[in-house]
N, C-alpha and C positions, 0 to 999 in steps of 0.2 A: 503502469504501464499507461505512457504517456501516449494519446494519438494527435495524429497533427491531422487536419481538418485541408482538404484537396480540394480548392476552390474551380470547379470544373466551368468551363465557358459557357454562356447563355446558348440556348439552345438557337437561337435563331443565326447567329455568330458560327455556331459550329455545323450550321445548315451552310451558312452562306461561304465557310472554305473548301468545304467538298464542293460546293460549284463549281469557286475557281480552280480551284485543282484538275477540276473535270473538264473546263472549258482551254485551261492553256496547255495543258499537257495532248487535249486534242489535236490543237494547232500546233505542236511541237513549239510553245514557244520556253524561254528559259524565264526563269525570276528574271534575271537582268535585261533580257531583251522587251519582258514586259513591264518593265518599270520605264523603261527609255520611251516605250511606246505612250503609256497613262502620262506620263511626268509626276511620278512617283517617287519614292528610296524603294531601293532593293530589298532595305530592310523591312519599310514598314508590311512590304506584302509579304514576307516571310512571317510574319505577324499577325496579318489576315488570313494568313492559310492556314495557320495556328489556332485558328476561334480565339486569339488574345488582342484585336484591336478594333476598336469601333470606328468608324467609316461614316463620312457625312453621304448622305444621298448626291450631291456634287458630285466626290469624289469619286464614288460607286460608279455612276455613271461615265465619269474620265475612263474608268477601267475600263466598264462592260464594253465601251465602245470598242477601246484599242484590242475587249477579245470579240470582235464580232457580233456584239449584242448588247443586252440594256442591263441596266441597274434592277429594272422591275422584272428581267426576266432570271435575273440570276441569285435575287431573291426567292421568285416564286417556288412551287414542287413538282411542274411540271418541263418538260424534255425544254434542252434549252434550247435555245433557237437567237435566229438573228434580231439585231434591235426593230426592226420596222416590224417584225412581225404579231407583235401586239399590236398594229396600226391595221394589219389586217392584211399586211402582201406578204407573199411566200420570202423564203431565204435568198430565192436567185433575185426577187425583184427590189427586197431593199435596199445592194448595190449592185443589183445585175447580176450576183451571183457568178461563179467561176461553171456551171452547173458539172457537168461533165466533160469538161475540159482540162486537160494539163498542160500548164504553162511552163516552160523550161526557161532561166534566165540562165547568158552565156557571157562569159568577159573577164578577164584578167584579175586576177587579185586587187582588190581594193575600190571593183568598180560598184562597189553596191549590192551586191548579187543578196548578201544576207539580211542587211536593211531594210532592203527594199522590198525584197519577197516577203519578210515578215511583216512590215507592217501593211503591205499590199492586200496578205493572205488575211492578216488579222481582219482588213474591212471587210472584206469579203464573205467571212467565216467559213474560209474551203484551210483544208492543212496545208503547211508551209514544211518542202522539206529539205533535205539538203545532203545532196549523192556522194557525196565524201565523208557526211556522218553513217550513211548506210553502208558502204565501204568499208569503215571504220568498224561499225560493230558487225559487220560479216565477219573480218577478220578478227577480231578481238585484242584489238591496238589500236595505237593511236597512229595518223598518217605516217608520223616522222618515222615509228619504229618500223610499221610495214615497208614503208622504201628503205629501209636501212638493212633490214634482215632478209626482204621480198625481190626487191625490185622495183620496175617500175612494169614489166610484162605483167607481175602477179595484181600488182594495183589496177592495171589496162583489163584483163582479166574478171575479176571483181567488179568493176564499175560497167563491164560490157552486160554480166549477170545479173546484177541490181537493177539496170535500166530494164533489161527483158522480165525480170519480174515486175515493175509498176505498168509496161505495156502489159503484159498479160493479164494484169490485174484491172487493168483499166482504170489507175489511179488518178487521182483527180486533184486539182488546189494548182501550187506553183512548188515550184522545184527549183533550187537554186545547181548547177552542176560545177566540174571543176575546169579552172580554167585553159587545161590544156585537154577537154574532152574532143573539141574541134580536129584534131589534130590524130583523130584515130576514127579514119572513114568511115569503115561499119559504124561503129556506135555510134560515130555521128548522126550518119544516114536512119538508124530505127530511132536515132531521138526525133529527126525532124520526121519520120513517121508518125509516133504517136504522141506530138506533144507537137501547143505550137511557141516557138523559137523566138525568144528578144534577146539580143542584144543590148548590151547596158553599157552604152559607150562611153570613156571617159579621155581628157589629155593623160597624157602619160605623168605629168605632173601630176595631177587629181589623182590616178591609182596609189604615185608614190605615198604624199599628205597621209590620205587613207587610211593605209595600210600603218606608219609610223603612228598616227594617232591611234589607233589602234591597241600600242601598245608592241607594236612588231617592231623589232629593228633588225631582222633578218636581211630585208632588202639591202642594206648597207653594211653590212659585217664582214669587214676586211675586204672589200669591193672596192675597188677606187672606181673604177668604171661601170658603177652600179646602174646609174641613172642611164646610161649611155645602153648597156644591156640589157633595158626596160623599153626602152623607144627600140629596138632593132626587133624585140618579141611581138611589140605592138604589131608594127610594120608586117614581120613576118606571119601571125595570124589572121592580119583584117581581112583581107582578103575571105578564110575561111568562116571570122564572124559575121561579116556581110551577106551571107546567104542565110542569114536568120529570117525567118517572117518579119519581123519588125526590128525597128533599133529605135533605144531610148535614148537621145543624147543627156545625160545626166551633167554633164560638165555645164551644158548650156540651160539646163530646167532645174537644177537642183533638185534637191531631196523631195519636198513636196511635191513638186510636178512632179517629178519622175515617179513617185507614187500615184497619183492621180492618174497618170499615163498608162501605168500595169495595171491598174483596175479597170482602167475604160478596156485595153486589149484582154483581159481575162473577161471581162462581161460581156463583149461582141462574141469572143470563141463561143462562151457558153450558150449564149441563145445561137447561134449557128448549127451548135450540138447538139442543141435542143430542135430545132427544127429538121434535122435528118433523123432523127429517133423513129422508133417507129411508136 
């Protein structure tokens, strides 16, 4: 009988793999999203999370920063904390923290809610949620199937219920909302009561370009007037989006400065929430 020796990953790499998975899942980041934030390949992260890749200290620091923590914290055996905690600052002081605040991002598809929200949450070390994702998980199917089988009214009902669940749980962090949430008066009012709302504004042309760059050709499929329809939708919802607490013009600011602005809003909201806490 021939025995084959299976080489196990070194303990330190196995430990690091577990810490990475724990932190990434706590922030609700996919491997692809983390790869984009950290400037590494998705394949490299797969190897790293399985304990099969060596990583330089500098590269691990990049990954730690994208996760709102540090290389030292990822390698330690203590509780995972934000990057500045090792210098004596609390997680809230490191990036200002979002404290107990929930920041809700509004806007049409292509506004940048997932990209900007994910990056801002990673910097702050707080959870990032997508309301549509919670609805899909609740329904047990993707949104396309949900709309086809059950229709818009069922989707809106689940959206209201998932938002109520977040509000009742006093959820904190950053949540990306569906583009049409603002058209449901009761749901929008509930959101404005439980969260700091931010409209990620962009030119219709930028909305279009970003969606297409994500590999989604549906906006133009068999619709010669699709761009005209997008402009009309933008104008129809503009007055609703303008009711948000803050407006971030992503077309004017670009990605990095838009993330900076959302981080600042979340930080200030967290501080206000802290001063109201008993």
